[in-house]
Structures are given as structure tokens and as C-alpha cells.
Legacy VTK file of the C-alpha trace (Angstrom):
# vtk DataFile Version 3.0
C-alpha trace
ASCII
DATASET POLYDATA
POINTS 143 float
12.879 -13.070 -25.495
11.862 -11.212 -22.574
15.011 -8.853 -22.633
14.409 -8.152 -26.217
10.546 -7.045 -25.627
11.843 -4.957 -22.544
14.754 -3.285 -24.836
12.111 -2.502 -27.517
9.489 -1.234 -25.056
12.044 1.085 -23.598
13.432 2.359 -26.873
10.055 2.532 -28.466
9.684 6.109 -26.738
12.569 7.505 -28.008
11.746 10.656 -30.034
12.137 10.599 -33.602
13.199 7.908 -35.933
15.687 6.623 -33.652
13.925 3.957 -31.883
15.612 0.889 -33.667
18.938 2.394 -33.558
18.635 2.990 -29.805
17.303 -0.561 -29.278
20.178 -2.000 -31.238
22.672 -0.261 -29.175
20.991 -1.343 -26.078
20.136 -4.809 -27.053
23.951 -5.918 -28.364
25.696 -5.107 -25.494
23.081 -6.652 -22.861
22.831 -9.591 -25.373
19.154 -9.846 -25.674
17.369 -10.781 -28.720
18.072 -8.336 -31.276
15.440 -9.055 -33.895
12.517 -9.200 -31.083
14.002 -5.812 -29.640
13.724 -3.939 -33.118
10.272 -5.408 -33.881
8.789 -4.306 -30.421
9.805 -0.645 -31.104
7.097 -0.723 -33.671
4.250 -0.264 -31.243
5.126 3.358 -31.301
3.562 4.618 -34.733
1.778 7.807 -35.947
-1.544 6.420 -34.214
0.124 5.556 -31.007
2.676 8.269 -30.399
0.183 11.024 -29.546
-1.353 9.113 -26.903
1.653 7.627 -25.328
3.341 10.929 -25.386
0.120 12.444 -23.375
0.311 9.646 -20.939
4.001 10.127 -20.502
3.293 13.817 -19.838
0.627 13.103 -17.220
2.964 10.571 -15.524
5.799 13.441 -15.462
3.324 16.009 -14.139
2.354 13.466 -11.235
5.866 12.791 -10.462
7.188 16.438 -10.669
3.953 17.965 -9.006
3.397 21.933 -9.196
0.906 23.691 -11.030
-0.132 22.093 -14.372
0.307 23.923 -17.443
-2.477 24.249 -19.802
-2.234 21.189 -22.090
-2.762 21.590 -25.807
-3.737 18.784 -27.894
-1.175 17.118 -30.480
-1.283 18.384 -33.822
-3.239 16.470 -36.326
-1.041 14.278 -38.925
-1.490 15.416 -42.362
-0.599 12.488 -44.682
-0.092 14.677 -47.564
2.927 16.561 -45.806
4.533 13.902 -43.418
7.366 16.030 -42.938
5.539 19.079 -41.868
3.433 16.790 -39.563
6.605 15.381 -37.957
8.082 18.794 -37.411
4.783 19.938 -35.716
4.487 16.881 -33.577
8.057 17.410 -32.328
7.290 21.157 -31.437
4.384 20.106 -29.521
6.709 17.554 -27.832
9.200 19.964 -26.997
6.429 22.406 -25.713
5.608 20.089 -22.962
9.074 20.396 -21.397
10.264 18.534 -18.130
7.160 16.769 -17.392
7.386 15.036 -20.994
10.972 14.084 -20.287
10.443 12.835 -16.823
7.396 11.158 -17.812
8.978 9.517 -21.026
11.755 7.955 -18.958
9.316 6.565 -16.312
6.803 5.238 -18.875
9.702 3.633 -20.755
10.998 1.979 -17.418
7.241 0.743 -16.561
6.631 -0.524 -19.991
9.981 -2.298 -19.857
9.389 -3.892 -16.480
5.881 -4.797 -17.557
6.901 -6.572 -20.697
9.767 -8.349 -19.287
7.422 -9.550 -16.244
4.638 -10.534 -18.615
6.934 -12.839 -20.966
8.719 -14.249 -17.912
5.266 -15.319 -16.566
3.862 -16.216 -19.896
6.839 -18.727 -20.546
6.780 -20.062 -16.882
3.130 -20.793 -17.416
3.862 -22.595 -20.639
6.726 -24.584 -19.115
4.423 -25.554 -16.148
1.622 -26.743 -18.495
3.975 -28.663 -20.573
5.423 -30.485 -17.648
1.790 -31.472 -16.571
0.848 -32.681 -19.974
3.987 -34.611 -20.350
3.282 -36.142 -16.801
-0.471 -37.035 -17.821
0.900 -38.336 -20.864
3.601 -40.675 -18.924
0.672 -41.627 -16.188
-1.791 -42.641 -18.931
0.636 -44.603 -21.049
1.831 -46.522 -18.078
-1.764 -47.859 -17.833
LINES 1 144
143 0 1 2 3 4 5 6 7 8 9 10 11 12 13 14 15 16 17 18 19 20 21 22 23 24 25 26 27 28 29 30 31 32 33 34 35 36 37 38 39 40 41 42 43 44 45 46 47 48 49 50 51 52 53 54 55 56 57 58 59 60 61 62 63 64 65 66 67 68 69 70 71 72 73 74 75 76 77 78 79 80 81 82 83 84 85 86 87 88 89 90 91 92 93 94 95 96 97 98 99 100 101 102 103 104 105 106 107 108 109 110 111 112 113 114 115 116 117 118 119 120 121 122 123 124 125 126 127 128 129 130 131 132 133 134 135 136 137 138 139 140 141 142
């Protein structure tokens, strides 16, 4: 489960409609949960992709350093023309250049690591609680 979450979080930042394909191509050889990897890519959608790409750009700018170029806001999504909106968004993303590319890779790695760690910690907490409840039931049953 944790591996599937990590792969999905990493693949979700791949540009364009390729997230699920990339998630499948990574999940299968790594032998992680494929349905979880595919479903997890859905955290990127028309509402979240702009803020995520802006965050990636800022992270990339921090990593690369140098003088920041002026940042234009992402284009608005026009639901009546989704193809044109996607094209405008991709043009905006490409205009951000190297800082965006570096930031996307860094953010994808960060999200994957955090997702993996959170699932592992949550599972460990669940198992420890289950052991304690079982031990409590056994001690109460013996009385």
C-alpha cells in the first residue's frame, strides 16, 4: 500500500494526461499496489494542478538560486473550451522553464517520501493498537 501511494504521488506531477500511464509503468516493475498507485494520481486535477505547479516552481527556484524572473499567474480554466485551457496551461508551465522542471522532480520526490512514511507510520500505529487491544482482551478474559 505504501509503495502504491508513493508511486501515485510521484506520478501525479507528470505533466499532461500521462500520470496513470507513468504510475503503471513504475508500479508494475516495483511490484507495488497498482490500483492504489493509479487512484493516488488523482490528487492532481484542474483545481490542484495550478497551486502544485506554483509550489514546484518556487521549490525549483530555491534549489537553483539566482535572480527570480517575474512570475505570471496560471491561466484560468475555461470549462467551455477545455482543450484550449489545457493548451494555455501547458504553455504557461513551459514558460516557467528550468525552475519548474527541477521543482517538479523535487516536489514529486518529497511527496512520494512523505506519502510512503505516513502510510508506514499509520500502519505501524494500527498494528500496535491492535496488539494492545488483543493483549487487553486476553488479560480481561483470563480473570
